[in-house]
C-alpha positions as CSV (number, residue, x, y, z in Angstrom):
1,M,-14.9,19.4,3.9
2,G,-13.3,17.4,6.5
3,S,-14.2,19.0,10.4
4,H,-11.3,19.9,10.6
5,V,-10.7,22.4,7.7
6,V,-13.9,23.9,9.2
7,R,-12.8,24.7,12.4
8,A,-9.3,25.9,11.1
9,C,-10.8,28.2,8.0
10,I,-14.2,28.4,8.4
11,L,-15.2,29.1,11.9
12,P,-12.7,31.8,12.9
13,Q,-14.3,33.9,10.2
14,L,-18.0,33.4,10.8
15,K,-18.9,36.7,11.9
16,Y,-17.4,38.1,9.0
17,L,-19.7,36.5,6.3
18,S,-22.3,37.0,8.8
19,E,-21.9,40.8,8.2
20,H,-21.7,39.9,4.4
21,I,-24.4,37.6,4.0
22,D,-26.6,40.0,6.1
23,S,-25.6,43.1,3.6
24,L,-26.4,41.2,0.9
25,L,-29.5,40.3,2.2
26,A,-30.7,43.5,2.9
27,A,-29.4,44.9,-0.7
28,S,-31.2,42.6,-2.7
29,N,-33.9,43.7,-0.7
30,D,-34.3,46.9,-2.2
31,S,-33.9,45.9,-5.7
32,P,-36.6,43.7,-7.3
33,S,-34.1,41.9,-10.1
34,S,-31.6,40.4,-7.4
35,S,-33.8,38.1,-7.1
36,V,-30.9,35.5,-8.1
37,D,-28.2,36.9,-5.6
38,R,-31.2,36.4,-2.9
39,Q,-31.4,33.1,-3.2
40,A,-27.9,32.5,-4.1
41,V,-27.2,34.4,-0.2
42,K,-29.3,32.2,1.4
43,Y,-27.8,28.6,-0.3
44,I,-24.5,29.9,1.2
45,R,-25.5,30.8,4.4
46,H,-28.0,26.4,4.4
47,R,-24.6,25.5,4.1
48,L,-22.2,27.4,6.3
49,V,-25.5,26.3,8.6
50,K,-25.0,22.5,7.4
51,M,-21.4,22.1,7.5
52,C,-20.5,23.9,10.7
53,S,-23.8,22.7,13.2
54,P,-21.6,18.8,13.8
55,V,-18.0,20.7,13.9
56,L,-19.7,23.3,17.0
57,A,-21.7,20.4,18.5
58,G,-18.1,19.0,19.1
59,I,-16.6,22.5,20.8
60,H,-19.6,24.0,22.3
61,E,-21.5,22.5,25.6
62,P,-24.8,21.6,26.2
63,P,-27.2,24.0,27.1
64,D,-27.3,25.9,23.4
65,L,-27.6,29.8,24.2
66,P,-28.6,31.4,21.1
67,E,-27.0,34.5,22.2
68,V,-24.2,32.9,23.0
69,Y,-24.1,31.5,19.7
70,M,-24.8,35.1,18.3
71,E,-21.9,36.8,19.7
72,R,-19.8,34.6,19.0
73,Y,-20.8,33.6,15.1
74,G,-23.6,36.9,14.0
75,S,-26.7,37.4,12.5
76,L,-25.8,33.1,11.7
77,G,-25.6,32.4,15.4
78,T,-29.1,31.3,16.0
79,L,-29.2,29.3,12.8
80,M,-26.0,27.9,14.2
81,C,-27.0,27.2,17.5
82,D,-30.4,25.8,15.8
83,G,-28.0,23.2,13.7
84,V,-26.3,22.5,16.8
85,I,-29.2,21.5,18.5
86,V,-30.3,19.1,15.5
87,T,-27.3,17.5,15.2
88,R,-26.9,16.7,18.8
89,T,-30.8,15.8,18.3
90,K,-29.7,13.0,15.9
91,K,-27.2,11.6,17.6
92,Q,-29.0,10.6,21.0
93,A,-32.0,9.3,18.4
94,E,-28.9,7.2,16.5
95,A,-27.5,6.0,20.0
96,A,-31.1,5.0,21.3
97,A,-31.9,3.4,18.6
98,K,-28.6,1.4,18.7
99,A,-28.6,0.7,22.0
100,E,-32.2,-1.0,21.1
101,A,-30.9,-2.8,18.8
102,E,-28.5,-4.2,20.3
103,L,-30.8,-5.4,23.0
104,K,-33.2,-7.2,21.1
105,L,-29.7,-9.2,19.3
106,K,-29.3,-10.3,22.8
107,N,-32.0,-11.3,23.5
108,M,-33.0,-12.8,20.3
109,A,-29.5,-15.0,20.7
110,A,-30.3,-15.9,23.9
111,E,-33.9,-17.5,22.9
112,H,-31.9,-19.4,20.1
113,L,-29.7,-20.8,23.0
114,N,-32.3,-21.8,24.9
115,S,-34.3,-22.9,22.2
116,K,-30.7,-25.1,21.0
117,E,-30.8,-26.6,24.3
118,E,-34.2,-27.1,24.8
119,A,-33.6,-29.3,21.6
120,Q,-30.4,-31.4,22.4
121,S,-32.2,-32.4,25.6
122,V,-34.9,-34.2,24.4
123,G,-33.0,-37.6,23.0
124,S,-33.7,-40.1,20.3
125,N,-34.9,-42.5,23.9
126,D,-37.0,-40.2,24.8
127,L,-39.9,-41.6,22.8
128,V,-43.8,-40.0,22.7
129,S,-46.6,-41.8,23.1
130,G,-50.1,-40.9,21.8
131,T,-51.1,-36.8,21.2
132,Q,-47.6,-36.0,23.5
133,M,-45.6,-33.9,22.0
134,P,-42.0,-33.8,23.1
135,K,-40.1,-30.6,24.6
136,N,-39.0,-29.1,20.8
137,S,-43.0,-29.7,19.4
138,V,-41.2,-32.5,16.6
139,R,-42.1,-35.9,16.5
140,S,-40.0,-37.5,13.9
141,A,-40.8,-40.6,12.0
142,S,-39.3,-42.8,14.3
143,Q,-42.2,-41.8,17.3
144,A,-44.6,-41.8,15.2
145,S,-46.7,-44.6,14.1
146,Q,-46.4,-43.5,10.5
147,S,-43.9,-41.0,8.1
148,V,-45.6,-38.4,9.9
149,Y,-43.9,-35.1,11.0
150,S,-45.8,-32.6,13.2
151,I,-44.5,-28.9,13.9
152,S,-46.2,-26.2,16.6
153,V,-45.5,-22.6,15.2
154,N,-47.2,-20.0,17.0
155,G,-49.7,-21.9,18.7
156,Q,-50.6,-23.2,15.0
157,T,-49.7,-27.2,14.4
158,V,-48.3,-28.0,10.5
159,T,-48.2,-31.5,9.9
160,I,-46.0,-33.0,7.7
161,S,-46.3,-36.9,6.2
162,T,-43.2,-38.3,4.0
163,P,-42.6,-41.4,2.6
164,N,-40.9,-43.6,5.1
165,P,-37.4,-44.3,3.3
166,C,-38.0,-48.0,4.3
167,N,-41.2,-49.0,3.2
168,T,-40.3,-47.1,-0.6
169,M,-37.1,-49.7,-0.5
170,L,-39.0,-52.3,-0.3
171,Q,-41.6,-51.6,-2.7
172,H,-38.7,-50.8,-5.7
173,Q,-37.5,-54.3,-4.5
174,A,-40.6,-55.8,-5.1
175,Q,-41.2,-54.3,-8.4
176,D,-37.3,-54.9,-9.7
177,S,-38.0,-58.8,-9.0
178,V,-41.4,-58.7,-11.1
179,S,-39.5,-56.7,-13.7
180,K,-36.2,-58.6,-14.2
181,P,-36.2,-62.6,-15.7
182,S,-35.9,-65.2,-13.0
183,D,-32.9,-65.6,-14.7
184,S,-30.5,-62.9,-16.1
185,V,-28.4,-65.1,-18.2
186,V,-30.1,-64.7,-22.4
187,P,-30.6,-68.0,-24.2
188,Q,-28.1,-68.7,-26.7
189,S,-30.6,-69.4,-29.5
190,V,-31.8,-65.4,-29.1
191,V,-28.3,-64.4,-29.1
192,T,-28.0,-66.7,-32.6
193,Q,-30.8,-65.4,-35.0
194,F,-30.0,-61.5,-33.8
195,K,-26.2,-62.0,-35.0
196,T,-28.4,-64.0,-38.0
197,A,-30.3,-60.9,-38.6
């Protein structure tokens, strides 16, 4: 049920429902065969508390005193008061968690922006000599004597070696020149041998 239905239909009847629940619980205590009735009454009471507590939290202002709730809602008042306190505590915890998550996201975005600005501030003209690392802790292939990337992550340096694309291309060109004959024209005598066969 929606909060408007609970506010309009159930809250005005809570005192009446509480009296009937009390009478049914008292009657089930007297007879041993009515355990099913007792369970049904407890379930109805539980559902009333679960549905009405969030609505009552919106209606009543803190502090939540059980005496005030008992006066308005009968014996269900103490359960309603406890339910309202739990509902308010959950809302406060959710709001605190949401604020903490937003703060973490803002901090992460600021760190990302700072690292991006630092990476952009290291220009291609800033060559690094020897073992000195640039500000962003990444040494490119043009800055190193070999095709090696050194990346520093959380105080640990990881070195990745990659083949130099220029050297690889020169090697392939050399292999191609060896594998191809000097003149790519096939002699006519070889062609006529295949035609006659």
